[in-house]
C-alpha positions, 0 to 999 in steps of 0.5 A, a space after each residue: 041313696 047310693 053315691 057312685 064316685 065315677 063311672 067305673 064305680 057304677 053298678 047296674 040298676 033296675 030301669 034307670 030313669 036319669 037326669 043330669 046337671 050341676 043342681 047347685 042349691 037343689 032349688 024349686 026348679 030342680 025339684 020339679 025335675 026330680 019329682 018328674 023322674 021319681 014319678 016316671 021311675 015309680 010308674 015303670 018299676 025303675 030307679 032314679 039316677 042323677 048325674 052330676 059333676 064335681 068340682 063344679 065345671 067352672 072351677 076347672 074350666 076357668 080356674 083364674 076366676 075367683 067369683 064363683 060362689 055355690 049355694 051348696 057344698 057337695 055334701 049339702 047337695 047330696 043330702 038335699 038330693 036324698 031328701 028329694 027321693 033320688 036313689 042313685 047319685 053318680 058324681 063324675 070327676 070333672 077334669 079338663 080331659 073330661 070336658 073334651 068329651 063330645 056330646 056323642 061320646 058322653 051319651 054313649 059312654 055314660 048314658 048308654 054304656 055305663 048306666 043303660 038308661 031306660 029314660 032320660 029327662 032334662 031341662 029345656 036349657 040343659 047342655 052337655 058335652 064339649 063346648 056345651 054342644 049337646 042339647 035336648 034338640 040334639 037328642 031329639 033329632 037323634 032319638 031313633 039311634 038311642 035305646 032310651 026314651 027322652 023327655 024334656 022339662 019345658 021352658 013353660 014348666 021351668 018359667 012357671 017356677 021362676 027360680 034360678 041359682 043366680 036369683 038365689 045368690 043375688 037375694 042372699 047377697 042383698 040380705 033377702 033371706 026370705 026370697 032365697 028361702 022361698 026359691 029354695 023351698 027350705 032355709 038356706 044352710 051354712 054347715 061348718 065346724 065350731 072354732 075358738 074365737 075372741 070370746 068377747 060376746 061371753 063378757 057381755 052375756 051373749 056367748 057366741 060360737 065361731 062357725 068355720 066354713 071349710 069350703 071357700 066356694 060356699 056363698 056366705 050371705 051379706 054382712 048383718 044379723 040374722 034369726 037362725 035355727 041351729 042343729 047340733 047333734 040332731 037337736 034344733 036350737 033357736 038363735 041369732 047369727 052375725 056375719 061381718 068384721 065386728 067393727 065395735 070390737 075392732 075385728 080384722 077379719 070376716 067371721 060367722 058367729 052364732 049365739 044359741 038361745 037356751 043352750 049350755 055346753 061346749 061346742 068347740 070342734 062340733 059340726 053345726 047346721 045353721 039355717 037362716 030364717 030371717 035377716 034382722 039388720 045390717 052390721 054397724 059399729 056401736 059406741 062401745 060394748 054397752 051399746 052393742 049389748 043393748 042392741 043384741 038384747 033387741 035383736 034377741 027379742 026380735 029373733 024370738 018373735 020371728 022364730 016363734 011364728 015360723 
């Protein structure tokens, strides 16, 4: 998949089949649209183009709101889109100036002049242009003026999937990892860099690696223990993860710590991909390190049982 950073970077592609949106999480609802444009492109000997915006429009339009949590970083989204068969990703820097572009200007400047779209496919509720004035109905009413075909992913098609980014965020914040993963069609991921921690786990036989997530807008699921799979340099390990303040050892800040099973070596400064497979239990304060160690042993046995059957 080729990534174009802005419309000035875009070069012509063959029979472009296009869709547009933020596609946060690239969940099953999004994947339905992606499969459709892939099918159309294959049928006409064309290539798929996805238009997205970065930063997320809400981060630009409502900078004082700090409650926006995204399911995917740009890098994660690009990876998922590539896996879904997208040929070209056009990422448009979203600025206040760009937000003032009318729907007509967006269609002419981006859809027609830049991409030379052969066919445009959008979800029934997709909006574009200044104040989200553009819609499928608007496009349909003006289709005779456009040099491209138009197709809508209907409300029924989307509702049949029954998935939204909001539902996934809610599930993750409630510890319902299995629900989020079902909606995503894959395990929820935390991608980060290993940094040095307090090394308390090492003293009780459960060495943990602190995962630093460099993007403060990335949604971190609710506090607690999780069964996980961790990818390190292309190798996948089973493990368990704790998210929280570590009350037993008087932790003062929220951290993400992972214990890898059957791993030996130094992880510092390495990039890891943590895939959340199941929620084990909430974070609690234990009566000392011995009680914590006993619970970690139980957690490990439970995690192994779960991961063995996934």
